[in-house]
Z-matrix of the N, CA and C atoms (Angstrom, degrees):
N
C 1 1.457
C 2 1.531 1 108.54
N 3 1.315 2 115.17 1 132.33
C 4 1.454 3 118.45 2 -178.86
C 5 1.526 4 110.19 3 -74.00
N 6 1.313 5 113.96 4 161.93
C 7 1.454 6 120.02 5 -178.84
C 8 1.531 7 111.00 6 -63.91
N 9 1.323 8 117.18 7 -37.84
C 10 1.476 9 120.67 8 179.69
C 11 1.528 10 111.29 9 -65.08
N 12 1.331 11 117.62 10 -39.48
C 13 1.452 12 120.07 11 178.36
C 14 1.524 13 111.59 12 -65.86
N 15 1.323 14 116.34 13 -39.12
C 16 1.456 15 120.30 14 178.97
C 17 1.529 16 110.21 15 -64.32
N 18 1.319 17 116.57 16 -45.00
C 19 1.454 18 120.42 17 178.29
C 20 1.527 19 110.39 18 -63.87
N 21 1.324 20 117.32 19 -40.08
C 22 1.458 21 121.20 20 177.63
C 23 1.525 22 112.34 21 -63.59
N 24 1.313 23 116.25 22 -37.31
C 25 1.474 24 120.28 23 177.72
C 26 1.523 25 110.50 24 -64.85
N 27 1.329 26 116.69 25 -43.65
C 28 1.461 27 120.33 26 177.79
C 29 1.520 28 110.13 27 -62.41
N 30 1.319 29 117.89 28 -39.98
C 31 1.460 30 121.80 29 177.86
C 32 1.525 31 110.83 30 -62.78
N 33 1.320 32 116.99 31 -44.23
C 34 1.469 33 120.43 32 179.58
C 35 1.508 34 112.57 33 -62.95
N 36 1.326 35 116.26 34 -42.01
C 37 1.463 36 119.57 35 179.15
C 38 1.524 37 110.23 36 -64.97
N 39 1.319 38 115.99 37 -43.07
C 40 1.477 39 120.18 38 178.91
C 41 1.530 40 111.25 39 -61.75
N 42 1.326 41 116.38 40 -43.32
C 43 1.463 42 120.24 41 178.59
C 44 1.534 43 111.02 42 -64.04
N 45 1.324 44 116.69 43 -42.92
C 46 1.461 45 119.69 44 -178.20
C 47 1.526 46 111.74 45 -65.55
N 48 1.309 47 117.26 46 -46.06
C 49 1.462 48 120.27 47 -179.68
C 50 1.531 49 110.36 48 -66.57
N 51 1.347 50 116.28 49 -43.61
C 52 1.445 51 120.14 50 179.48
C 53 1.518 52 112.89 51 -61.84
N 54 1.329 53 116.21 52 -42.70
C 55 1.465 54 119.61 53 178.27
C 56 1.520 55 110.90 54 -65.33
N 57 1.307 56 117.26 55 -42.41
C 58 1.459 57 120.20 56 178.66
C 59 1.521 58 112.11 57 -60.67
N 60 1.334 59 116.12 58 -47.02
C 61 1.472 60 119.61 59 179.78
C 62 1.526 61 111.38 60 -64.36
N 63 1.327 62 116.78 61 -43.02
C 64 1.460 63 119.90 62 -178.00
C 65 1.530 64 111.30 63 -65.97
N 66 1.330 65 116.86 64 -41.74
C 67 1.455 66 120.00 65 178.86
C 68 1.507 67 111.34 66 -66.07
N 69 1.336 68 117.16 67 -43.56
C 70 1.458 69 119.91 68 178.99
C 71 1.519 70 111.53 69 -61.49
N 72 1.331 71 116.52 70 -46.81
C 73 1.458 72 120.77 71 -178.03
C 74 1.524 73 110.09 72 -65.59
N 75 1.317 74 117.30 73 -39.69
C 76 1.460 75 120.78 74 -179.98
C 77 1.530 76 110.23 75 -65.00
N 78 1.311 77 116.71 76 -42.46
C 79 1.474 78 119.60 77 177.97
C 80 1.525 79 111.39 78 -66.29
N 81 1.315 80 116.68 79 -38.91
C 82 1.469 81 120.43 80 179.58
C 83 1.522 82 110.50 81 -65.53
N 84 1.318 83 116.63 82 -44.68
C 85 1.458 84 119.49 83 179.16
C 86 1.536 85 111.05 84 -66.71
N 87 1.333 86 116.24 85 -36.17
C 88 1.459 87 119.18 86 178.00
C 89 1.516 88 111.66 87 -66.78
N 90 1.325 89 117.31 88 -37.41
C 91 1.465 90 120.62 89 177.56
C 92 1.516 91 111.79 90 -66.67
N 93 1.319 92 115.83 91 -29.53
C 94 1.474 93 118.86 92 179.06
C 95 1.522 94 111.87 93 -82.72
N 96 1.320 95 117.88 94 -8.25
C 97 1.453 96 120.74 95 -177.82
C 98 1.516 97 112.57 96 78.36
N 99 1.331 98 117.20 97 21.63
C 100 1.456 99 120.66 98 -176.26
C 101 1.513 100 112.48 99 -75.74
N 102 1.344 101 117.07 100 -18.69
C 103 1.468 102 118.90 101 -178.07
C 104 1.526 103 112.14 102 -78.76
N 105 1.313 104 116.75 103 -17.66
C 106 1.466 105 118.33 104 177.81
C 107 1.538 106 109.31 105 -79.88
N 108 1.324 107 118.23 106 151.08
C 109 1.477 108 119.85 107 178.82
C 110 1.522 109 112.36 108 -57.35
N 111 1.314 110 116.78 109 -35.88
C 112 1.458 111 120.55 110 179.09
C 113 1.535 112 110.86 111 -66.24
N 114 1.336 113 117.68 112 -38.37
C 115 1.464 114 121.23 113 -179.19
C 116 1.525 115 111.84 114 -66.69
N 117 1.328 116 117.76 115 -40.66
C 118 1.454 117 120.18 116 179.64
C 119 1.519 118 110.04 117 -70.53
N 120 1.309 119 116.46 118 -41.58
C 121 1.466 120 120.19 119 -178.15
C 122 1.527 121 111.77 120 -66.93
N 123 1.331 122 117.38 121 -29.99
C 124 1.469 123 118.95 122 -177.54
C 125 1.524 124 112.28 123 -89.31
N 126 1.343 125 117.58 124 3.11
C 127 1.460 126 119.97 125 173.70
C 128 1.518 127 114.33 126 82.92
N 129 1.309 128 118.70 127 23.65
C 130 1.461 129 121.31 128 179.72
C 131 1.517 130 112.61 129 -81.45
N 132 1.324 131 117.98 130 -3.42
C 133 1.468 132 120.48 131 -178.14
C 134 1.518 133 109.02 132 -75.14
N 135 1.308 134 115.14 133 110.78
C 136 1.458 135 121.05 134 -178.61
C 137 1.534 136 108.56 135 -74.13
N 138 1.319 137 116.24 136 125.80
C 139 1.463 138 121.17 137 -175.24
C 140 1.527 139 112.43 138 -62.37
N 141 1.308 140 117.42 139 -43.02
C 142 1.465 141 121.24 140 -178.50
C 143 1.529 142 110.78 141 -64.50
N 144 1.323 143 116.58 142 -42.31
C 145 1.461 144 119.90 143 179.66
C 146 1.523 145 109.95 144 -66.38
N 147 1.316 146 116.81 145 -37.31
C 148 1.463 147 120.00 146 177.95
C 149 1.525 148 111.27 147 -64.84
N 150 1.336 149 117.21 148 -38.80
C 151 1.467 150 120.41 149 177.13
C 152 1.537 151 110.15 150 -66.38
N 153 1.335 152 117.07 151 -40.63
C 154 1.470 153 120.22 152 176.90
C 155 1.521 154 110.27 153 -61.64
N 156 1.318 155 117.24 154 -39.41
C 157 1.461 156 120.61 155 177.34
C 158 1.514 157 110.55 156 -62.21
N 159 1.317 158 117.50 157 -45.38
C 160 1.470 159 120.95 158 179.32
C 161 1.536 160 111.12 159 -64.22
N 162 1.308 161 117.32 160 -41.04
C 163 1.472 162 119.92 161 177.65
C 164 1.525 163 110.59 162 -64.13
N 165 1.333 164 116.11 163 -40.91
C 166 1.466 165 119.41 164 178.32
C 167 1.519 166 111.71 165 -62.22
N 168 1.311 167 116.97 166 -44.67
C 169 1.472 168 120.28 167 179.02
C 170 1.530 169 109.91 168 -65.72
N 171 1.328 170 117.48 169 -39.46
C 172 1.468 171 120.30 170 177.94
C 173 1.536 172 110.78 171 -63.16
N 174 1.312 173 117.24 172 -39.87
C 175 1.473 174 119.72 173 177.25
C 176 1.517 175 111.34 174 -66.82
N 177 1.311 176 117.38 175 -36.33
C 178 1.462 177 119.70 176 176.13
C 179 1.522 178 111.32 177 -62.60
N 180 1.320 179 116.25 178 -46.33
C 181 1.460 180 119.87 179 179.38
C 182 1.524 181 110.45 180 -64.16
N 183 1.324 182 116.90 181 -42.54
C 184 1.472 183 120.15 182 178.41
C 185 1.521 184 110.41 183 -64.10
N 186 1.328 185 117.31 184 -38.43
C 187 1.464 186 120.25 185 178.52
C 188 1.499 187 112.45 186 -61.81
N 189 1.336 188 117.21 187 -40.99
C 190 1.458 189 119.78 188 178.17
C 191 1.535 190 110.97 189 -66.37
N 192 1.309 191 116.88 190 -39.03
C 193 1.470 192 120.25 191 178.99
C 194 1.543 193 109.87 192 -66.64
N 195 1.320 194 116.94 193 -42.31
C 196 1.457 195 120.87 194 178.21
C 197 1.519 196 110.86 195 -65.28
N 198 1.343 197 116.89 196 -37.04
C 199 1.469 198 119.90 197 176.87
C 200 1.512 199 111.34 198 -63.22
N 201 1.331 200 116.61 199 -38.90
C 202 1.472 201 119.91 200 175.51
C 203 1.537 202 110.52 201 -62.66
N 204 1.329 203 116.25 202 -38.47
C 205 1.472 204 119.49 203 178.17
C 206 1.534 205 110.44 204 -65.72
N 207 1.335 206 116.77 205 -36.76
C 208 1.469 207 119.82 206 177.91
C 209 1.525 208 111.11 207 -65.55
N 210 1.328 209 116.65 208 -39.85
C 211 1.475 210 119.94 209 177.36
C 212 1.526 211 109.51 210 -64.02
N 213 1.317 212 116.98 211 -43.39
C 214 1.468 213 120.38 212 -179.97
C 215 1.527 214 110.70 213 -63.21
N 216 1.309 215 117.48 214 -39.90
C 217 1.470 216 120.57 215 179.33
C 218 1.522 217 110.60 216 -67.92
N 219 1.308 218 117.78 217 -41.02
C 220 1.468 219 121.20 218 177.79
C 221 1.535 220 109.93 219 -63.27
N 222 1.320 221 115.30 220 -39.51
C 223 1.478 222 119.31 221 178.26
C 224 1.536 223 111.06 222 -63.90
N 225 1.328 224 116.90 223 -43.20
C 226 1.460 225 119.47 224 -179.51
C 227 1.526 226 111.04 225 -68.24
N 228 1.360 227 117.82 226 -35.29
C 229 1.454 228 120.38 227 176.07
C 230 1.523 229 110.43 228 -63.95
N 231 1.304 230 116.82 229 -42.25
C 232 1.477 231 120.73 230 179.55
C 233 1.534 232 110.00 231 -64.98
N 234 1.309 233 117.33 232 -40.49
C 235 1.465 234 120.15 233 178.22
C 236 1.528 235 111.10 234 -65.76
N 237 1.325 236 116.49 235 -39.30
C 238 1.463 237 121.13 236 179.03
C 239 1.525 238 110.05 237 -64.10
N 240 1.343 239 117.24 238 -43.34
C 241 1.454 240 120.31 239 179.36
C 242 1.508 241 111.75 240 -66.73
N 243 1.333 242 116.96 241 -33.99
C 244 1.458 243 120.36 242 -179.31
C 245 1.533 244 110.67 243 -69.64
N 246 1.315 245 117.36 244 -30.70
C 247 1.466 246 120.45 245 -179.60
C 248 1.523 247 112.93 246 -77.02
N 249 1.337 248 116.77 247 -27.69
C 250 1.460 249 120.48 248 -178.50
C 251 1.535 250 108.76 249 -74.80
N 252 1.335 251 115.76 250 131.66
C 253 1.480 252 117.35 251 178.69
C 254 1.526 253 111.28 252 -70.29
N 255 1.304 254 115.00 253 147.13
C 256 1.471 255 119.96 254 177.64
C 257 1.522 256 108.90 255 -71.71
N 258 1.331 257 118.59 256 144.34
C 259 1.464 258 119.85 257 179.38
C 260 1.527 259 110.56 258 -66.90
N 261 1.314 260 115.64 259 142.25
C 262 1.466 261 122.20 260 178.69
C 263 1.536 262 107.70 261 -77.24
N 264 1.348 263 117.48 262 121.19
C 265 1.474 264 118.79 263 -177.39
C 266 1.516 265 112.87 264 -62.07
N 267 1.322 266 118.32 265 -26.62
C 268 1.467 267 120.77 266 -179.40
C 269 1.514 268 110.59 267 -71.83
N 270 1.320 269 118.16 268 -26.99
C 271 1.478 270 120.66 269 -177.34
C 272 1.520 271 112.78 270 -93.65
N 273 1.312 272 117.37 271 -13.20
C 274 1.467 273 120.02 272 -179.59
C 275 1.536 274 107.09 273 -77.20
N 276 1.330 275 117.30 274 123.06
C 277 1.460 276 119.14 275 -179.06
C 278 1.539 277 110.96 276 -69.65
N 279 1.307 278 116.07 277 146.24
C 280 1.456 279 120.63 278 177.11
C 281 1.516 280 108.57 279 -67.95
N 282 1.327 281 115.20 280 155.28
C 283 1.471 282 118.87 281 -179.82
C 284 1.527 283 109.03 282 -67.97
N 285 1.299 284 114.28 283 135.65
C 286 1.451 285 120.37 284 178.12
C 287 1.510 286 108.37 285 -92.68
N 288 1.324 287 117.80 286 140.05
C 289 1.461 288 118.90 287 177.80
C 290 1.539 289 109.54 288 -65.43
N 291 1.301 290 115.42 289 138.65
C 292 1.457 291 119.99 290 -178.39
C 293 1.520 292 112.41 291 -102.58
N 294 1.318 293 116.82 292 -20.89
C 295 1.455 294 120.17 293 -178.60
C 296 1.531 295 108.15 294 -86.46
N 297 1.340 296 118.52 295 136.30
C 298 1.471 297 119.92 296 -176.64
C 299 1.515 298 113.23 297 -60.62
N 300 1.322 299 119.30 298 -36.27
C 301 1.464 300 121.15 299 -178.36
C 302 1.523 301 111.47 300 -70.22
N 303 1.330 302 116.19 301 -34.37
C 304 1.449 303 118.36 302 -178.23
C 305 1.527 304 111.87 303 -75.46
N 306 1.329 305 117.63 304 -11.30
C 307 1.468 306 121.41 305 179.52
C 308 1.519 307 110.92 306 -82.08
N 309 1.335 308 119.28 307 -14.40
C 310 1.467 309 122.11 308 -177.06
C 311 1.485 310 112.12 309 -73.90
């Protein structure tokens, strides 16, 4: 697995978990009426759900940053491969048989 794919996988997992946490916390706070001015003023904002919401948003932001790093790594890998010369087919040795019977 290339380095860019690994970084992209980490970004995808971070985005998925962050989105799930943020959506769950947002729905929970909405069900409690915490988004209305009356709900916040009356203290209905559950501290744990608010922390989960912040963690979810932080994971979303981190996921986007990691995704940008994956794109940058893929770009640098492509540039590196473009700079390397292609092997000359005339100079590449043919495969040698490895099995004793096939060598006869």
